[in-house]
N, C-alpha and C positions, 0 to 999 in steps of 0.2 A: 547468671540468669537473666540481668540488665541484659543483655546484649543477644541471648538465646530469645525473649521478648522482642526486641527491639526488630532482628532477621527475621523473624514469624509475622510482624506486621509489614514488613517489606514485604515479603512474598506474598502476603496475604493482597497487598495494594498490585503489586505486580499479574497477582491472577483477576482481581477485579477489571484490571483496565485491560484482561487481555478479553475476557468474555467479554465485556461491553465493547470491545474492539470485533466478536465474533458475532455479535447478536446482530448491532448496527450491519454491521459488513453485508452478514447473508440478509438482510433486508430492503438495503437499497440494489442490491444486484436482483433480488427479484423485483423489486417497487421501478427501478431502470425499466427493467425486461417489458416488465408492463406499460408504461408509457413509451417503450418504441414503437411496441404492437399495436396496442390499442390509440395513441393518438399519436404515433411518428413524430414524435420531436426529435429536433437535430446533437447530435453525438456532444457535441464540443461545443455547444453553445447550452447545454446541461451542464456540463463537467465549470462553466463559465457564471452561470444559476450561482452554483453547490460552493465557488469561492468568493461570491458576492454576499451568499447569504451568510458563508460562515464568515467575513470580517465584520459583519450586520450584527451577527450574535455574540463577537466579540468585543464590538463597539458597546452594545447591551451589557454584556458581564463588565468590564471598567467602570460605568456606570453605575453598577449594584455592587460595586468594589471586591468583585470574585479575586479581581488579579490587579498590582499596579502595572501598567507600562512602562516600558524602562525605555528612556530614549536609544536608537541605535541610528550608526550610521547606511542611508542607504547605498553606499556603496557594497558595503557588506556584507549586503543580503539578493547584491545583484544576479551574481551566479545560482543560489540558490532558488530564485524566481525567474530565471532565464531556463532553470536542469526541469523544473517544476514544468511548464509550458513544452518544452523540448520530449518534455515524457508525455504529456496529455499527446503531442500533434505525432509522434512517430510511433504509437503505441495506434492510435486509430490509425496510420499510414500503414502499416504494418498488419491489421484486422483485414482492413482494406483487401491486402494485396494478396493477401497469404490464404491459407485453409485452415479452420479453426485450430486443429491438431496442430499444423507449425507454429504459429500462434500463442500455443501454449507453449510449445518443448520449450521454444524462444523465449517465454517467459522463466519456464524453470533453469533456464542458465545464467538467470541473475545473481542468484545464490552465489555461484562460486564467481563470478565477475566482482560481485562488494567484497570477498575472503581477498580477491586478488591484488582488491586497489585499497585495502585497508592494511596487506601484508605489506605493499610497494611503496605507499604513500605517507600512512599511518604508523609504518613498524610495528604492528598487531600482530602476534601469532597467533594461530589454529593448531590445536593438536593435530597428531593422526586419526586417533580417533574421530575427532570432530567432519575431520574433511571425507572421511570415507563415510559421514553418516549420507554423504551429497549420491552416493553409486543407488544406493534402493529408494531413493526420492526420485532420483533423475529417473532409473529405471524405471519407476510408480507412472511418473509423465507419459514416457516412449510408450508402457501399455494401453493408456488411458488414450492416443491417441494418437498412433501408428498408423491405424487405418487411415489416417486422415490427413497424414503428412505427403504433401507435395512441393517441390522447391521452384523456385523463380529466382532470376535474380535479387530484381528490382525487388520482390517480395523479402527477401533476405537481406539489404542494403538496408531497409526501413526495420527491418528485425533488431539488424546488429545495434545499428544506430537507437533503436527503444532501449535495447537491452544496456546498453554501453549509459546512456542519458539518464532511465532511470536506477543504475546501480549508485553513479553519481549524487544523484538526488537526493537516496537515502542516506548514503554513507554523511552527505553534509547537514541532511536535519541531527540528526545527533551530535557530528563535527563542531555545528554552527548553538548549538546549546551549551556546550561546556566551553568554545572559546567568547563566545559573549556573554556568558556567564547569564543563560536565561532560559525561562520554564518553555512550556511547550504551548502557553497562552500567549505570552511575549511575545518566542518568534513567530507565530502563525498571524498576531494582528498586525505584523508589519511587513510580511510575506504575501497574507490573500492580497491586501488592494494593491500591490504591485504586481503580482501573477495576475491577477485580475484585470488589469490596463493591456501587460500582455498577452495574454489570449482574447480580448475583444479585439485587436490588429489582427491576429492572425485567424481568426474566426470564418472572417470572409472568402478569404482566398480556399476555402474547404467547405464551406455553407453558406445557405442563401442569409442577408439577416430579415429582407421584407420579401412580402410575396407568396405563395406556399409554401408552409413548411418552413418558413426563416425564421430567428429569433423575436421580431417586433413583428411578425405576423396577427390577424385576430384569429385565437386561441379559445378554446371555450371554457368556461367558468370549472369543469370538473378535471380538464388537462391544465388551467392554472393550479389548480388546489393543489395536484398529484405532484406536477413541478417544485411548489412548494414546501410540501411534506419531505421531495424524495431532498432537496436542499438543507431543511433540516435534518435529516438525518445526516447529510453530508456532512452539517457542521460536526458531530458528534464522531462520525468515520474520521476526518481530520482531525480533530485535536487529540481522539487514542492513540492514532498514529505516530504522532510526534511524540507523544507522552511515551508510549508505550518503546520507540526507537530511543528518547533521550536516558529513559529510566535501566535500560537493556543492550541490544545492539540492533543495526541494521539486521545480522543474521539472524538474532534472534525472531525478528520482525518477522523476516521471509520465511523463517521453519514454520512460522504460525500462519503466514499466508499459505503455503502448502494444502497445510491441515483445513483451514478456509476451502481451499478449490475443493478439495474430497465433498465436505459439506455441501456446500455446492451443490457437487454432482448428486449427490445422495437427498436435496433438499428438490432439484430439478425434477429426479425420480418421482420424489414421492405426493408433491402439489402439481406439475406440467404433464404427468406420464411420460416424460420425457426417458425412451430407452435407454439401457445399462446393460453393454456387453459381458461376458462373464472375464473376459480380459481387464475391460477397466473396473471391476469390481476389485480383481488382483492386481492393479494396477492402485489402487487405493489402499490395499493391503497392505503393498509395498512402500506407500508411499509415510503411511502410518506408521508401521515399522522405524521410517528412519527419523522420522517426527521424534516419536519416545527415541528411542537411540541417543543424537541430540540433547533429547531433556535430560536423561540420564545421566551422560556425560558433562553435562554443562554444570550440570547442577552439584559433580560430584569434586571437578577440576573450583568451583568456587566455595565448596564445603573447604575443600585441600588449605585453597592460597587464605581462606582465611583463618583457619588451625596456622599455619604457619604464618600470621603476622600475630595471634595468641600468644606463639613460643616466645614469641623474640624478647627478646632483655630488655 
């Protein structure tokens, strides 16, 4: 009974973490859209602000004794910090050089690439049932975006690099927590300032720092308040991402990402009156079916593995 109660508490914590991530992720998508449309704040600069605020938030948390920092060698976090910057840079370049449909289709390839990386590099196995759930999810993304899929060489290069680096980043977020024996707050506390410094170096190559539309140009008070609010929500998004990956897996987080995509599409239709075609509705249903199938098979596998452990003499 005690193990059952502990399992239920663990599942309850994971459900709460996923729900928090869902709410703050949807909030930040629509808030960032508002900031881009109404204030024209540059994209990568906003990401830089997000990570600076994330580090300040974690600094405040450790001062309040919410968590205890653990001394970590910077060399152990260098690849993680670099992969985050690569993920931001290549994702933005992919969006700039591809249509929205091609961009979304490329993003959907992150899940199978993560499975390949974990299989080849970390000797992790995935059942055939789990792998088959990728079919309805990918089909759903295609139905959502096929009307806007156009290919060009430069765009495909950036999309491929974006998928690879994003997959590595998500795998390493989970692997580093286990390797260094740290929790999500301890890892992010050290990675956030490193990534912020690297992004500060990268931003001038893509966006102006001064002058009209630059990071350090004179912005209105309302714009600065919205950017600050976006940073606070990003702090919760980043922390919940690290926590989810550390307590589940990069594949589970990716599956949840597809669910958030469906909710965001529906939210755009309800809040911003964005058009939603029949094919997009069918795509959302396909994706949701794949996510439900993944959840069902994953829970069954977990129950099966726990039963075997209990039955061992």
